[in-house]
LOBA-217694 format. One line per field, with one value per residue (C-alpha): x, y, z. Coordinates in Angstrom, 2 decimals, decimal comma, padded with zeros to 5 digits, always signed. Layout:
<pts>
xx: X ...
yy: Y ...
zz: Z ...
</pts>
This chain:
<pts>
xx: -081,96 -081,42 -078,08 -078,54 -076,56 -078,84 -081,85 -083,55 -083,37 -081,64 -084,23 -081,90 -078,19 -076,79 -073,52 -073,48 -071,37 -070,48 -070,66 -073,46 -075,56 -074,94 -076,31 -079,32 -080,28 -079,49 -082,00 -084,75 -084,49 -084,12 -087,11 -089,11 -088,48 -085,65 -082,57 -079,83 -076,06 -073,74 -070,28 -067,39 -065,54 -066,49 -067,44 -066,82 -069,66 -069,01 -069,40 -072,68 -074,13 -072,83 -072,02 -074,91 -077,26 -080,39 -080,09 -082,56 -080,59 -077,03 -075,05 -071,45 -070,23 -068,04 -066,47 -067,36 -068,80 -065,22 -063,69 -062,75 -064,22 -060,88 -060,95 -064,58 -063,56 -061,09 -063,43 -067,02 -067,09 -066,10 -068,69 -071,47 -070,58 -070,63 -074,05 -075,42 -074,02 -075,44 -078,89 -080,36 -083,59 -082,70 -079,18 -078,92 -076,23 -077,14 -076,47 -076,93 -080,52 -079,29 -077,70 -074,46 -072,03 -070,07 -068,42 -065,05 -065,96 -068,57 -070,08 -073,44 -073,57 -070,26 -071,54 -074,64 -072,50 -070,30 -073,33 -074,90 -071,96 -073,06 -076,83 -077,05 -080,28 -082,71 -084,91 -083,95 -082,37 -084,94 -083,68 -085,40 -084,01 -086,98 -087,38 -090,41 -089,34 -086,15 -087,90 -086,45 -088,81 -088,59 -091,28 -091,21 -087,64 -086,60 -085,18 -085,94 -084,49 -085,85 -083,83 -085,58 -088,91 -088,54 -088,05 -085,40 -084,79 -081,41 -079,61 -080,88 -080,28 -078,40 -075,87 -075,80 -075,56 -072,33 -070,91 -067,10 -066,48 -069,67 -071,78 -075,25 -075,86 -078,54 -081,84 -083,01 -081,70 -081,60 -079,76 -077,33 -076,90 -076,42 -073,12 -071,90 -073,05 -074,14 -076,81 -080,29 -082,74 -086,44 -088,73 -092,05 -093,41 -096,04 -098,88 -097,91 -097,89 -101,63 -103,30 -102,87 -100,23 -101,71 -101,39 -097,76 -096,97 -098,61 -096,59 -093,37 -094,27 -094,88 -091,48 -089,79 -090,89 -088,20 -085,57 -084,21 -081,51 -082,45 -085,95 -086,30 -089,46 -090,98 -091,54 -093,70 -095,37 -095,42 -098,32 -096,56 -093,30 -095,01 -096,32 -092,80 -091,67 -094,32 -093,24 -089,58 -090,47 -092,52 -089,63 -087,29 -089,42 -087,95 -084,45 -082,02 -082,84 -080,22 -081,53 -079,84 -080,72 -081,13 -082,60 -085,86 -085,28 -085,34 -088,26 -090,20 -089,71 -090,35 -093,59 -094,75 -093,75 -095,52 -098,65 -098,61 -098,03 -095,30 -091,85 -090,48 -091,84 -090,61 -089,56 -085,85 -086,09 -088,79 -088,26 -090,60 -088,16 -085,76 -083,29 -081,30 -078,74 -080,11 -080,28 -078,21 -074,87 -072,03 -070,51 -066,73 -066,57 -063,49 -062,78 -060,11 -058,66 -058,05 -055,00 -054,95 -055,08 -058,29 -060,40 -058,75 -059,41 -062,32 -065,78 -067,22 -069,59 -067,63 -066,37 -063,66 -062,45 -063,41 -066,99 -067,74 -070,66 -072,99 -074,45 -078,13 -079,30 -078,40 -080,57 -078,61 -078,01 -077,10 -073,36 -071,12 -068,60 -068,69 -066,28 -067,47 -065,27 -066,46 -065,06 -068,37 -068,53 -072,33 -074,24 -076,34 -073,23 -072,01 -075,17 -074,82 -071,24 -072,24 -075,12 -072,86 -070,25 -073,00 -074,16 -070,90 -068,88 -065,23 -064,16 -060,82 -060,35 -057,82 -055,77 -055,88 -052,74 -050,72 -051,41 -050,67 -047,01 -047,22 -044,11 -045,94 -049,10 -048,17 -047,24 -050,40 -052,64 -050,92 -051,21 -054,93 -055,63 -053,80 -055,83 -059,06 -058,10 -057,32 -060,79 -062,56 -060,90 -062,46 -065,87 -066,17 -067,56 -065,26 -065,92 -062,95 -063,77 -062,07 -064,48 -067,62 -069,87 -069,32 -067,88 -065,14 -061,86 -059,97 -061,60 -060,10 -056,83 -056,52 -057,27 -054,71 -052,14 -052,77 -052,38 -049,11 -047,87 -048,68 -051,67 -055,27 -057,76 -060,06 -057,68 -059,12 -061,78 -059,37 -056,72 -059,12 -061,00 -057,82 -056,50 -059,71 -059,63 -056,10 -057,17 -060,18 -058,03 -055,45 -058,17 -059,80 -056,54 -055,95 -057,86 -061,50 -063,09 -065,82 -068,89 -070,18 -068,71 -070,36 -068,87 -070,18 -069,67 -070,44 -066,98 -065,34 -067,19 -065,81 -062,22 -062,64 -064,11 -061,21 -058,91 -060,89 -060,85 -064,60 -065,97 -069,72 -072,46 -075,99 -078,61 -079,76 -081,95 -082,72 -081,31 -082,71 -084,33 -081,59 -079,14 -079,29 -077,26 -075,21 -073,28 -069,99 -068,62 -064,83 -062,04 -060,11 -061,54 -061,24 -063,63 -065,98 -069,41 -068,83 -071,90 -071,57 -073,68 -072,60 -074,37 -074,28 -073,74 -077,43 -078,82 -080,17 -081,45 -079,44 -079,15 -077,99 -074,69 -076,39 -079,00 -076,24 -074,82 -078,19 -079,81 -080,98 -083,46 -086,69 -090,18 -093,54 -092,51 -094,85 -093,95 -090,67 -091,16 -089,65 -091,82 -089,64 -090,44 -093,47 -093,21 -095,80 -095,11 -097,59 -097,31 -098,06 -101,21 -102,33 -101,70 -103,79 -106,52 -106,40 -106,74 -109,74 -111,50 -110,71 -110,49 -107,29 -106,88 -104,12 -101,39 -099,19 -095,88 -093,86 -090,10 -087,47 -084,67 -084,09 -082,45 -085,68 -087,70 -086,07 -086,27 -089,90 -090,96 -090,69 -092,87 -095,50 -095,55 -095,97 -098,46 -100,39 -100,74 -104,06 -102,92 -101,43 -098,48 -097,35 -094,00 -093,08 -089,41 -087,77 -084,13 -083,61 -085,95 -083,80 -080,70 -082,34 -083,55 -080,07 -078,39 -080,86 -080,93 -084,70 -087,75 -087,83 -090,88 -089,74 -089,62 -093,06 -094,54 -093,04 -094,23 -097,78 -097,78 -096,75 -099,56 -101,98 -100,58 -101,24 -104,84 -105,26 -103,90 -106,84 -104,98 -106,96 -104,06 -100,98 -097,98 -095,33 -092,11 -089,72 -089,66 -087,76 -090,74 -093,55 -094,78 -095,49 -097,76 -099,58 -100,13 -101,30 -103,93 -106,18 -105,65 -105,83 -109,07 -107,20 -105,90 -102,15 -100,30 -096,85 -094,31 -093,47 -096,98 -097,49 -093,93 -094,01 -097,51 -096,35 -093,32 -095,40 -098,03 -095,69 -092,54 -091,56 -087,91 -087,60 -084,24 -084,36 -081,55 -080,80 -077,82 -079,11 -080,63 -083,16 -084,64 -084,03 -085,93 -089,17 -089,26 -088,91 -091,70 -093,96 -093,37 -094,23 -097,46 -098,40 -097,76 -099,86 -102,78 -102,48 -102,20 -098,80 -095,49 -092,36 -088,67 -086,78 -083,07 -081,27 -079,31 -077,70 -074,98 -072,58 -070,35 -072,37 -073,98 -070,63 -069,15 -071,98 -071,68 -067,89 -068,32 -067,64 -070,83 -068,96 -067,87 -071,44 -072,77 -070,11 -070,90 -074,61 -074,04 -071,86 -074,50 -077,23 -075,30 -074,90 -078,61 -079,69 -078,17 -080,75 -083,78 -086,45 -086,71 -084,78 -086,75 -085,09 -085,92 -084,88 -086,60 -083,30 -081,98 -084,38 -081,69 -079,77 -082,72 -081,35 -077,88 -079,34 -081,73 -078,76 -078,00 -080,79 -083,76 -086,68 -086,05 -088,83 -088,45 -090,93 -091,14 -093,22 -095,31 -096,02 -097,19 -099,35 -101,01 -101,74 -103,11 -105,39 -106,76 -107,45 -109,40 -111,81 -114,85 -115,36 -118,61
yy: +004,39 +007,48 +007,64 +007,95 +011,20 +012,77 +014,93 +014,17 +011,51 +012,43 +012,35 +012,97 +013,06 +014,12 +014,49 +017,35 +016,79 +020,48 +023,31 +025,38 +022,28 +021,47 +024,84 +024,36 +021,23 +023,04 +025,71 +023,25 +021,45 +024,59 +026,32 +023,14 +023,57 +021,10 +022,43 +021,50 +021,95 +021,62 +020,27 +021,20 +018,00 +014,62 +015,22 +012,77 +010,78 +012,53 +015,94 +014,88 +013,30 +015,73 +019,13 +019,12 +016,87 +018,84 +018,81 +016,78 +016,80 +017,33 +017,63 +017,08 +019,46 +017,77 +018,22 +014,90 +016,69 +017,60 +014,18 +011,28 +007,82 +006,83 +009,89 +009,18 +005,62 +007,09 +009,71 +008,45 +005,01 +006,39 +009,14 +006,73 +004,49 +007,49 +008,55 +005,03 +004,76 +008,18 +006,62 +008,89 +007,50 +008,78 +009,19 +011,26 +011,72 +015,24 +016,17 +019,35 +020,00 +020,04 +016,58 +017,72 +014,82 +012,51 +009,07 +010,70 +013,62 +013,76 +010,40 +010,05 +006,43 +005,72 +007,37 +005,14 +002,04 +002,98 +003,69 +000,34 -001,37 +000,20 +000,35 -003,15 -004,26 -001,74 -002,71 +000,12 +003,58 +006,39 +008,99 +012,41 +015,25 +017,58 +020,58 +022,73 +025,39 +025,86 +025,50 +022,06 +019,43 +015,78 +014,59 +011,13 +010,87 +014,03 +016,78 +020,50 +023,60 +027,14 +030,21 +033,59 +031,81 +029,65 +025,89 +024,31 +020,63 +019,91 +019,13 +022,44 +024,47 +027,67 +027,15 +023,51 +022,15 +024,17 +023,54 +023,68 +020,51 +018,42 +019,60 +018,04 +016,63 +014,17 +015,18 +011,60 +011,14 +007,35 +007,29 +009,84 +007,71 +004,50 +005,88 +006,06 +002,77 -000,75 -000,66 -001,43 +001,46 +002,12 +005,14 +005,81 +008,43 +011,05 +008,90 +005,82 +007,83 +008,45 +010,93 +009,33 +007,94 +004,46 +004,64 +005,75 +002,92 +000,36 +001,67 +001,22 -002,33 -003,16 -001,72 -003,78 -006,94 -006,05 -005,88 -002,39 -001,04 +002,61 +004,08 +007,58 +009,56 +012,18 +015,48 +018,23 +019,94 +020,18 +017,78 +014,92 +015,74 +015,38 +011,94 +010,85 +012,14 +010,05 +006,99 +007,46 +008,00 +004,80 +002,94 +004,30 +002,49 -000,75 +000,42 +003,27 +004,48 +005,73 +008,15 +010,09 +013,26 +016,99 +018,88 +017,52 +014,74 +017,28 +019,20 +015,94 +014,72 +018,18 +018,50 +015,13 +015,92 +019,26 +017,72 +014,98 +017,28 +019,53 +018,57 +019,08 +019,95 +023,52 +025,24 +025,96 +028,68 +031,06 +033,20 +035,71 +036,19 +038,15 +035,32 +035,90 +033,48 +030,32 +030,63 +027,66 +027,13 +027,16 +023,68 +023,34 +021,75 +019,63 +016,70 +014,12 +016,25 +019,19 +019,71 +018,67 +022,30 +023,02 +022,46 +025,49 +027,80 +030,21 +028,65 +028,49 +031,29 +033,72 +036,64 +038,01 +034,76 +035,82 +034,62 +031,45 +030,77 +032,44 +035,72 +036,47 +036,16 +039,11 +039,80 +040,16 +043,70 +045,18 +044,62 +047,20 +046,51 +042,87 +040,66 +038,54 +035,92 +034,21 +031,29 +030,76 +031,16 +030,98 +033,66 +034,35 +035,09 +037,29 +039,41 +039,48 +040,73 +043,44 +044,52 +044,67 +046,74 +049,11 +049,37 +050,59 +047,41 +047,53 +044,72 +042,90 +040,42 +037,66 +036,07 +032,28 +032,00 +033,39 +030,21 +027,60 +026,89 +027,91 +030,09 +033,40 +032,23 +033,48 +036,94 +037,16 +036,18 +038,70 +041,49 +040,90 +040,54 +043,84 +045,64 +044,19 +045,28 +048,80 +049,11 +047,48 +049,90 +052,72 +051,10 +049,82 +046,34 +044,24 +041,46 +039,29 +037,19 +034,90 +035,08 +036,76 +034,19 +030,93 +032,75 +034,54 +034,24 +033,50 +030,04 +028,71 +030,54 +028,92 +025,44 +025,92 +027,07 +024,06 +021,75 +023,43 +022,94 +019,24 +019,55 +018,40 +021,09 +019,67 +021,21 +024,65 +024,61 +023,39 +025,93 +028,90 +027,79 +027,40 +030,75 +032,53 +030,74 +031,99 +035,53 +035,24 +033,95 +036,70 +039,37 +037,86 +037,31 +041,03 +043,37 +042,30 +044,44 +042,10 +040,47 +038,95 +037,14 +035,72 +032,96 +032,16 +028,77 +025,36 +023,87 +027,20 +027,36 +023,98 +024,95 +028,40 +026,94 +024,50 +027,51 +028,89 +027,41 +026,81 +023,59 +024,08 +026,35 +027,06 +028,96 +032,35 +033,44 +033,17 +035,61 +033,86 +030,48 +027,89 +030,41 +030,71 +033,12 +031,08 +031,83 +030,05 +027,97 +028,19 +028,26 +030,80 +034,21 +035,84 +033,20 +032,77 +034,37 +035,22 +035,39 +033,42 +033,24 +030,38 +030,28 +028,02 +029,63 +029,63 +030,72 +034,17 +037,11 +039,75 +041,84 +038,92 +040,41 +043,72 +041,78 +040,05 +043,45 +044,93 +041,85 +042,49 +039,67 +038,60 +038,77 +037,34 +034,02 +031,40 +028,42 +026,66 +026,82 +030,03 +031,96 +033,86 +037,11 +038,26 +040,42 +042,51 +045,98 +047,56 +049,56 +048,14 +050,27 +048,77 +045,28 +046,07 +047,34 +044,13 +042,13 +044,23 +043,35 +046,46 +045,67 +047,20 +048,29 +046,42 +047,79 +045,30 +046,92 +045,18 +045,81 +044,80 +045,08 +045,54 +048,96 +050,97 +048,61 +049,62 +053,44 +053,16 +051,62 +054,98 +056,67 +053,92 +054,29 +058,07 +058,25 +054,95 +054,34 +052,55 +050,21 +046,76 +046,92 +043,65 +043,65 +041,43 +041,60 +039,88 +040,97 +039,30 +041,63 +044,76 +042,62 +041,00 +044,37 +045,91 +042,91 +042,85 +046,63 +046,75 +044,82 +041,26 +039,01 +036,89 +039,95 +041,01 +037,58 +037,51 +041,03 +040,37 +037,21 +039,28 +041,76 +038,83 +037,49 +040,88 +040,80 +037,33 +038,65 +041,04 +044,19 +047,42 +048,97 +047,49 +049,80 +049,40 +050,85 +050,65 +053,18 +050,80 +048,44 +050,98 +050,16 +046,59 +048,08 +049,99 +046,71 +044,93 +047,55 +046,05 +042,56 +043,02 +044,03 +046,10 +049,67 +049,81 +052,96 +053,58 +055,24 +057,88 +058,73 +061,70 +062,99 +062,97 +064,47 +067,36 +067,91 +067,93 +070,23 +072,86 +073,01 +073,39 +072,34 +069,11 +067,56 +063,83 +062,38 +058,66 +056,36 +053,75 +054,06 +051,39 +053,92 +057,12 +056,15 +054,89 +058,02 +060,29 +058,41 +058,74 +062,51 +062,92 +060,94 +063,03 +066,24 +065,00 +064,27 +067,80 +069,32 +070,80 +070,84 +070,12 +069,83 +066,99 +067,22 +063,91 +063,61 +060,19 +060,13 +057,97 +055,89 +056,47 +053,04 +051,32 +053,29 +052,20 +048,51 +048,80 +049,92 +053,63 +055,44 +058,75 +058,67 +057,74 +060,80 +063,07 +061,96 +062,45 +065,96 +066,95 +065,69 +067,53 +070,82 +070,43 +069,65 +072,48 +075,01 +074,01 +072,97 +074,43 +071,31 +068,13 +064,86 +061,95 +058,90 +056,38 +056,33 +055,48 +058,94 +060,60 +060,39 +063,07 +065,42 +067,99 +068,10 +068,36 +071,08 +073,24 +073,58 +076,16 +074,67 +072,52 +068,79 +066,19 +062,65 +059,80 +057,84 +060,27 +061,45 +057,85 +056,91 +060,04 +058,94 +055,55 +057,29 +059,49 +056,50 +054,62 +057,58 +057,51 +055,34 +052,36 +052,55
zz: +176,54 +178,72 +180,53 +184,33 +184,18 +181,56 +182,32 +179,00 +176,32 +173,08 +170,35 +167,42 +166,66 +163,32 +161,46 +158,95 +155,87 +155,86 +158,37 +156,93 +156,45 +160,10 +161,21 +158,92 +160,89 +164,15 +163,15 +162,25 +165,61 +167,73 +166,16 +166,79 +170,53 +171,15 +172,89 +170,41 +170,48 +167,50 +168,33 +166,07 +166,91 +168,29 +171,96 +174,76 +176,28 +179,61 +177,96 +176,41 +179,57 +182,18 +180,70 +178,19 +180,13 +179,25 +175,44 +173,40 +170,15 +169,07 +165,88 +164,86 +162,17 +159,59 +156,18 +154,54 +151,53 +150,59 +151,40 +149,16 +149,93 +151,51 +153,78 +154,70 +155,63 +158,12 +159,59 +159,68 +161,41 +164,84 +164,50 +163,57 +166,54 +168,90 +167,60 +168,03 +171,59 +172,55 +172,87 +170,20 +168,75 +165,26 +163,90 +160,73 +158,08 +157,00 +153,37 +151,40 +150,30 +146,70 +147,19 +145,54 +145,72 +143,45 +143,56 +144,19 +146,47 +149,24 +148,28 +150,03 +148,91 +150,67 +153,85 +153,85 +153,33 +156,30 +158,49 +157,65 +159,36 +162,66 +162,11 +160,69 +162,35 +160,84 +157,91 +155,56 +155,46 +154,94 +152,46 +152,67 +150,54 +149,92 +152,26 +151,35 +153,88 +151,84 +148,47 +147,78 +146,34 +145,26 +142,85 +141,19 +142,37 +140,48 +142,68 +142,25 +143,90 +143,62 +142,71 +143,04 +143,45 +140,32 +140,81 +138,60 +138,03 +139,56 +136,30 +134,89 +138,03 +137,10 +139,91 +141,03 +137,49 +137,20 +140,69 +140,32 +142,38 +142,28 +139,31 +139,47 +136,00 +137,15 +138,78 +139,43 +142,97 +142,92 +139,57 +141,01 +144,13 +142,13 +140,84 +144,43 +145,98 +145,08 +147,79 +146,42 +146,53 +146,01 +145,68 +147,37 +145,01 +145,57 +144,17 +146,13 +149,35 +149,08 +151,39 +154,80 +157,15 +156,73 +152,93 +153,26 +155,64 +153,35 +150,41 +152,36 +153,35 +149,67 +148,75 +151,48 +149,71 +147,14 +149,94 +149,27 +151,58 +150,93 +150,42 +148,98 +149,77 +147,48 +149,32 +147,84 +150,80 +154,58 +155,03 +153,24 +155,01 +158,40 +157,41 +156,51 +159,91 +161,63 +159,67 +160,66 +164,33 +164,32 +162,68 +165,38 +167,97 +166,60 +167,55 +166,75 +163,24 +160,81 +158,15 +155,37 +153,52 +153,99 +156,94 +155,56 +158,13 +160,97 +159,50 +158,99 +162,55 +164,00 +162,04 +163,36 +166,96 +166,86 +165,36 +168,02 +170,97 +172,45 +171,25 +174,77 +178,19 +178,00 +174,78 +174,91 +172,30 +171,18 +168,12 +169,69 +172,58 +170,37 +170,48 +173,66 +175,04 +176,60 +180,41 +181,58 +183,27 +180,77 +180,32 +180,48 +177,03 +177,68 +175,40 +174,90 +172,14 +174,49 +176,65 +180,28 +181,32 +179,49 +182,58 +184,18 +181,27 +181,03 +180,85 +177,38 +176,58 +178,72 +176,67 +178,92 +180,46 +183,99 +184,38 +186,31 +184,03 +181,58 +182,69 +182,30 +178,69 +176,55 +173,51 +170,28 +169,11 +165,76 +165,27 +163,66 +162,35 +161,26 +159,34 +156,41 +154,74 +151,58 +149,64 +147,84 +144,07 +143,74 +141,85 +144,96 +147,03 +144,18 +144,45 +148,25 +147,99 +145,50 +147,72 +150,78 +148,94 +147,81 +151,43 +152,89 +153,38 +152,38 +150,07 +150,17 +147,37 +147,95 +145,20 +145,77 +143,64 +146,56 +148,53 +145,85 +146,59 +150,24 +150,16 +150,50 +152,21 +155,69 +154,45 +152,32 +155,25 +157,55 +154,97 +154,43 +158,17 +158,83 +156,18 +157,57 +161,11 +159,88 +158,37 +161,30 +163,74 +161,71 +162,26 +158,69 +158,07 +155,90 +153,41 +152,38 +149,32 +146,81 +143,87 +142,56 +140,94 +139,05 +136,03 +137,96 +136,05 +139,27 +139,52 +136,30 +137,01 +140,44 +139,14 +136,39 +138,95 +141,14 +138,15 +137,18 +140,74 +140,56 +142,88 +142,41 +141,40 +144,07 +146,61 +145,76 +148,49 +151,15 +150,23 +150,16 +153,28 +155,31 +154,08 +155,07 +158,42 +159,12 +158,21 +160,53 +163,36 +162,94 +163,06 +166,17 +168,08 +168,25 +170,54 +170,58 +167,87 +166,71 +168,16 +164,93 +161,90 +158,79 +156,63 +153,13 +151,54 +152,99 +152,54 +153,43 +156,75 +157,76 +157,15 +158,72 +161,90 +162,24 +162,53 +165,49 +169,00 +169,17 +170,62 +170,19 +168,85 +169,98 +168,01 +169,28 +166,37 +162,67 +160,11 +157,03 +156,35 +156,78 +158,30 +162,10 +164,17 +166,64 +169,81 +170,47 +173,34 +173,70 +176,29 +174,23 +175,12 +171,66 +170,33 +173,32 +173,10 +169,44 +167,18 +163,95 +160,80 +158,51 +155,16 +152,15 +148,77 +147,83 +151,20 +152,05 +150,01 +148,21 +151,40 +153,56 +154,81 +155,59 +157,57 +159,53 +160,43 +161,40 +162,95 +166,52 +167,14 +165,45 +166,81 +166,01 +164,46 +165,86 +163,67 +163,12 +159,36 +157,92 +155,47 +152,97 +151,13 +153,17 +156,28 +158,05 +159,39 +161,81 +164,99 +168,43 +168,54 +165,25 +166,61 +169,68 +167,39 +165,47 +168,67 +169,55 +166,33 +164,26 +160,55 +159,23 +155,63 +153,82 +151,58 +149,74 +148,76 +146,03 +145,99 +143,44 +146,04 +149,75 +149,50 +149,73 +151,94 +155,22 +154,87 +153,71 +157,03 +158,82 +156,20 +156,51 +160,29 +160,05 +157,18 +157,41 +161,16 +160,73 +158,00 +157,72 +155,33 +153,77 +152,00 +149,05 +148,06 +145,10 +144,98 +141,62 +139,72 +139,56 +138,99 +135,96 +134,64 +134,91 +133,32 +130,40 +129,97 +130,48 +131,65 +130,28 +129,75 +132,71 +134,99 +133,76 +134,55 +138,04 +138,88 +137,72 +139,84 +142,87 +142,18 +141,99 +145,26 +146,81 +145,64 +147,14 +150,46 +150,58 +149,57 +149,41 +147,46 +145,78 +145,93 +143,20 +144,61 +141,64 +138,79 +136,50 +136,33 +136,52 +133,02 +134,18 +136,85 +134,08 +132,24 +135,39 +136,19 +133,54 +134,95 +138,75 +140,47 +143,08 +142,64 +141,88 +142,91 +141,42 +143,69 +141,07 +139,82 +142,15 +141,74 +137,94 +137,87 +140,08 +137,85 +134,67 +136,19 +137,67 +135,57 +131,92 +132,04 +134,00 +134,86 +135,59 +137,71 +137,56 +137,93 +135,47 +131,99 +133,01 +135,46 +133,51 +130,35 +132,02 +134,21 +131,17 +129,38 +132,42 +132,66 +128,98 +129,43 +132,46 +130,50 +127,57 +129,91 +131,28 +127,79 +128,57 +126,74 +128,75 +128,02 +129,71 +130,47 +130,92 +134,14 +133,87 +136,53 +134,56 +136,84 +140,01 +140,00 +139,41 +142,30 +144,58 +143,80 +144,15 +147,73 +147,17 +148,29 +148,69 +145,04 +144,03 +145,87 +144,39 +140,82 +141,45 +142,84 +139,88 +137,45 +139,37 +139,20 +135,44 +134,97 +137,30 +134,92 +132,30 +134,39 +136,66 +138,84 +139,63 +139,60 +141,40 +139,30 +141,98 +145,35 +147,04 +146,07 +148,52 +151,20 +149,22 +148,78 +151,25 +149,65 +146,18 +147,31 +148,24 +144,51 +144,29 +142,41 +143,69 +144,13 +143,87 +145,29 +145,20 +148,51 +150,62 +147,65 +146,69 +150,19 +150,39 +147,14 +148,72 +151,80 +149,74 +147,85 +151,08 +152,46 +149,48 +150,42 +148,16 +146,12
</pts>
């Protein structure tokens, strides 16, 4: 029922069991066209009906994933009653898409039991965990999650099976849930669902004859997910419906609403609008928990505390510097930290041991905040982190320290999250230096946000699938109008933190479902040509990391103005090559699959942009019926044709050796003899990943000077070195780099008429 004070009915209300999961659901609903606000605490009914009267969905960000069943008993019943009384058609307990939980911590079964006390009239609780948009799938009740494009069964997942708090040792979701609740459950598997909404509904009715309290639905693809959404929406017509599971619930309902007609009369958000602020009056955001004087404080959304309401929408801009705080110990976050440090971020590692007994915690937080402020004032982005990956020695050391102090090792997340929150607050309470902050770690985000005076968030754009950029509502001016990116440990690509720093709005996304890995790059003139019916030639560029993708865009625009360039990026490839010391069979298989994908996209040319994996491209040429151009073919051919003593500069042996082999093959084809001088800049790569780009450059220059004394030319084995071509050229001998030469080779091939 719609409150008389409300402009629109609330379609969906949800409680997120951690902060990043809460923003994941916020993203799904916002991109579907529903104006959605995420509250950081339980709002009042007056706030909901008067100050946010035009929203169609709302969320409440919680920390239940880190709570014991006793703590959940104290927190959740009031929240479930509020959701039910809000008039929302669907009320959702939102879990992580990897379902990580246990009987003692973050029990999903306990949450369902508590909800059933409020939502006692409904026939069953729908459980939806699969989210194809996030590469999460449930098949025959077994749950799978993808890492680097490869789906792993949950109990064999390289990260979740080793989660330090809730390791997932069971992939059968109902078996996993049975350890947490005595509620009866049933599965409607992928075969029982059939191929129509009617078949799905009939399958559910058959299951209900067994009187289950929970029904889990297999989810493999978007089409099946939409049918589940339709089923839930029909069930909600019987009365308020409580559902549990991941943001698959939001994606399912959104898919059904979009298929059935516009989700709302006027879309509240359009990704194609570059993600500006929403144009509505700023609500006062008072609640029973706030002081009596809160109504006189600055309106939420105001940055300087003087505005009477929100100004006209301002499109997000690239933010420099930014602050990142990370309590995540996932391997993905580890790669993201390394990438950020290699991209100019300054790293500050905290020692969780300083917070165990509490005696030095204040001094430690102040010291770290002061160091972060010093770097931020210089314009340097800062990343404060507690660990690098699940194998970090600090994890075991911290747990051991807690045990020795008579504390539970499960206090680790709380302790680190609160410490990072205090550091964040101390940085923000000074002179306003920041517009944007990123927080890594689902549990960490919850504790960090509790340290900041923020009452609500609203999405302004999407940085990565499952990670929206949000703008804050607050009465405390240091935290009002702040842009936040809250990410779970597994979310985002290797370059995520760099993207947060650079992000200035997205364009051209017409569907709410994010499509990872593929992005098109063409000029506005090319787009107009396409609209006019011109058939553009297509180049599919395959990258093993993000580092080269961005600088290559300018070369494409200059040299291939009449082409459609499609980019495929797999950040894990170069990481795996470096770790293994060379190309592995798994890397070879993935690369060949990407080349095949390019062919299926209609590529006229496939462009391999990484010298370390060039020999895989040679192998694929006999398998793919599309020309494959390697970025270093033209460069090495020129070196072999013109010079006798060739110096090869590289920062990794995995790039140096393939480049040397390619030069020798080019020389053999030309019937020439060449001498190759190794220029391995030992220590440069380590300096780069340690966040010392100046030291990297200095080592590379020293190596180049040594090689130049014995060579006629310097060949830059890595395309990313092209940025130093001018400095290296000052040494006094010719310097050859690959990016421009590689693109010119593609251009030449495209200009040759096909037979």
